[in-house]
Structure formats: structure tokens, C-alpha cells
N, C-alpha and C positions, 0 to 999 in steps of 0.2 A: 698316725702323726706326721707333720710335714718338719723337716728341719731346714731352717737357713739362718743367715746372718745379718743382723741388723745393728749398724752402728759398731760393728767390730764383736759382738756379742752373738754366740750361737743360741738360738731360741727354736722352740718347738711349738706349733700350731696345729689346730685340726686342720684336716683336709677340705679345701673349698673356703677357707677364710681369704679375706683380701688382707692386701698390704697394710691398710688402713686400720682394720681388725687387730692384725697381728702387732704392729707399733703399739696401739693403745692398750692392748692386753698386757703390756710389759712397762706401762707407764710412761711411754715417749710420745709426747703431744705432736699432734700433726694438726695445723689450722685447715677448716675447712668454712666456707660459706652455702655450698648448696647441698650439703650432706645432712642426712638424718638417720639415726639408726632405725626407725621403723620405716623408712621409706626405700625404694631402689634406688641402687647408684645410678648418679647422672654424669658426673664428671665435667661438670660445666664451668665451676669457677676456676679450676686448675691450680687451686692454693695448696692442695694435697699432695701436689708432686713431689716425688722421692726420685734418688738417684739409683737406677738398676745397673748394677757392673760399673763400667768406668763411662762416664757422659751420657749416659740414656736417661731422660727424664719422662717418667710415666706417672699418670693420676693414681693414687694408692686406693682410692676408694671402690675402683672397679678394675683393678690389677690382681689377680689371685695369686696367692703365694704359693710357689713351687720348689722342690726340693734343690737346695744348693744354691738358692737365689742369693747374692749378696746386695744388702739393701742400705742404702745412707740416707738417713730422713734431714740432716742438717749441715750437708756439704756446703761448701763455697757457692756452686754452681746452684744448688737448690734455694740457699738463701737469696742469690741475687733474682733468680726468677720470683720469687715470692715477693720480694720487696717491691719489684717493678710492678708485678699485677696488683699490690695494694695501692701502689701510686695511682694506678688508672681506676681503681676502685674508689679510691677517696675522691679522685676528680670526677667520676660518673655521679656518686651519691655523698657528697660531703658532710650532708645532714645524719648519715646513718651511725648510730653509737657503736653498733657491733663492728663496722668497718673500721672506724676511729679508733676503737679499743685495739683490734688486730694490728693495725697499723703503729700503734704505740708499744704493742707487745714485741713486734718485730724489729723495732727501731727505727721506724721509717721517719726522718726529721725533715723531709722537704717533699713538695709535690710540684712536679715540673710541668704539669699539663693544666690548663684552664678548667676551671669548675663547670659542670654541666647541670647539676642539680636536678638529674633526672630520679624519677622515684622507683624504677626499677632495673635490676642487673640482669633479669632474664635467669635466674638460677633454679627455676622450675619447682621450688619448695612448695608454692602455693599450689600447682596444678598438680603435683603428686600427692600432697595432702589431701586433697579434695577427693581424688580420684581414687587412691588406695587406702586411706585411712577412713574417711567421712563416706566413702562410697556414693559420693554425689556426682562427681564428673560435670561440675557446674560451670568450670571456667577452662580455659584451655589457650594453646599459642595460636595466634593469627598472624597470616602474613609472613614474609620471607625476607632475609637479609637484615639491613638498616630497617626494615618495616615490621619487624617481626616483635610482637607484644602479647601480653596476657589479656586476653577478652572473653566475653560472654557470648554464648551461640546468637549470631544477628544482634549483637549488642543490646539484647534484652534479657531482663533476669530469669534465669532458668527455674523451671516449677520444681525442678530437683535440689534447688538451693534451699537450705534450710536456716540461713543467716545465723550459722554457727560460730563464725569467726575464726574458725582454724586456720584459714589462709592469713589472715593477719597475725595470729599467733605465732607461725612459723616463718614469716617473712623477716629477713635480717635487716630491711631498710626501713620498716616501720616504726621502730623505736628511735627516737629522735637523741642526736648527741646533747650534752649538758647545756651547751649555749643556744641549742634550737634554731631559730630562724633570727636570732640576733647576732650569730658568729659573723665576725669580718673576717676569718681566715678560711682558708680551703682546708689546711692540715690543723687537728686540734693540738695534739702532743701533750694533752692536760696529764695523761697518765703515763707520760714516757718516763723512763728510768734511766738516767744518764749516768749511773754509777756502775762499773762493772762489778760482776760477781766476784766472790772471793775464792770459788771453787777453781780447780784445775781445770783448763780448757784444753780440748783435743782438736787435731786437725779435721774432724768432720763433725763433732758433736761438742756442746757444753754442757753442763750439768742439767739434767732434766727434772730437778726437783721444782714442784709446784704446788703452792708458791715458793719462791726461791728462800732458802735458808741460810743464804750467805750473811745476812745481818737482819735484826730484828726492825730496823729502821730502814723501810723500803720507799722508794719514791725518788723523784728527781733531786732533791735536796739531801739525800742521804750522805753524800760525801762531805757535804758541809756541816751536817750533823755530827758526824765522826770527827772533824777537826776541832769543833767546838768541845765536843766531850775530850778530847785529848787535851786540848788547852787547860780546860776548868780541872782536869785531873792533874795536870802538871802543877798548876798554881798552888794547889793545895800542898 
């Protein structure tokens, strides 16, 4: 067993575990877009970054836990990096429900970049799913740099493709946001919770209860509901 410190707490994990596995083992949420437990680590989306030591950001999905590591999963620097990345992802694929949900969960309230409405964020999930789980290898990456994209060999349907749909199932962009193509804003914020939690906050992390148990009334209007309930109680 390996002993390390995560958010000020001493924890133990099995040798060979990644920092992402270590955090989730102890109920600490770490957002990802390119990771799946059944697939090899890729480290493309960078949302799973954590702070190692003082000031060093590393991807937790492909960084192995080592003895004596000091890790912070929700420091101010980590939070800023994730928010910036989510702004860029929202601008790249504003129709993605999963990206919009992550942006709301992270409290992203504005997108400073113009929408591109692209259908792929090059997370590599579909390619790895096809090759590692479905044993097909019918799709892969083609091109380099800005021309890099997911494609079929010679742009023809491979005889190895069984039309299983696993690539669509694992894709974080395929599921459309609630407003779908009728959305008139880049950032949805429909699920954004504006009310702060009631639990004590710390320098490096907030409460990790999921869902939040601060109040039974969750959502953007929680504070207004509290005020209304308090006023009704006083009127009695």
C-alpha cells in the first residue's frame, strides 16, 4: 500500500493506482471528459488536473500515486484551470449536454470565446472504445495539428465495423443539451446553482458530498425559496 496526502487527509491506495483512482476511492470528485474506467488513460481533456506539491499541475488520470505525495484536487489554481478549459470546451461544442452540465457544476457563468459548434473535441474515447473494448479498430485519428480528426480507413466503412454504436454511446458530445439546436446562447447555465453551500469551506477544498446535503432545496432558486419559507414562518 502507498500512503499519500489528498486535500490534507492521509490516505492509502494500492500500488499502481492513479491519482484519479485514489481521489475517487475516497469519494472526492474529479471531473473528466476523456476518461473511462474500462479504457486506457489518455490525458487529453486536462480537466482532471490536480495540484501536486506547490504549484505543479498534473493530469490525475495518468499520474501514478507515489509514497509521500501531497495532492490537492480543488485548489484555487486547479479551479481556475478547469474553469478556463470548460469555457473553451463550451465554445468548441456548445450543444454538448455533458460539457454544459460540467460547466454548470463548476460554476462557469460566462463564455468569453465565440462558439465554433464543432462535433468533436478529440477526446479519443470513441477510438479507444472501438479498439480496446469492441476489438474492432474500425476508426482512428487522421491528420495532424489543426487537421487532426477521427476518421475511417481511407474514408470507407471498415469490414471490422459491426455497427455496434459503442462509439456513439461513449462520446461526450453526441448527447445534445436541453435546448438542442434552438439554443440562442453559447452557455446554458440552466443547472447552475447560485446559492453557496452551508458547509464549512477550506482553503483547498469545499465539501465533497454529492449530491450536496447543504439544503434539500437545490438549484438556482434555493436562496429565494429559503427567504420565502422564512417569511412564511415569521408570518405565522
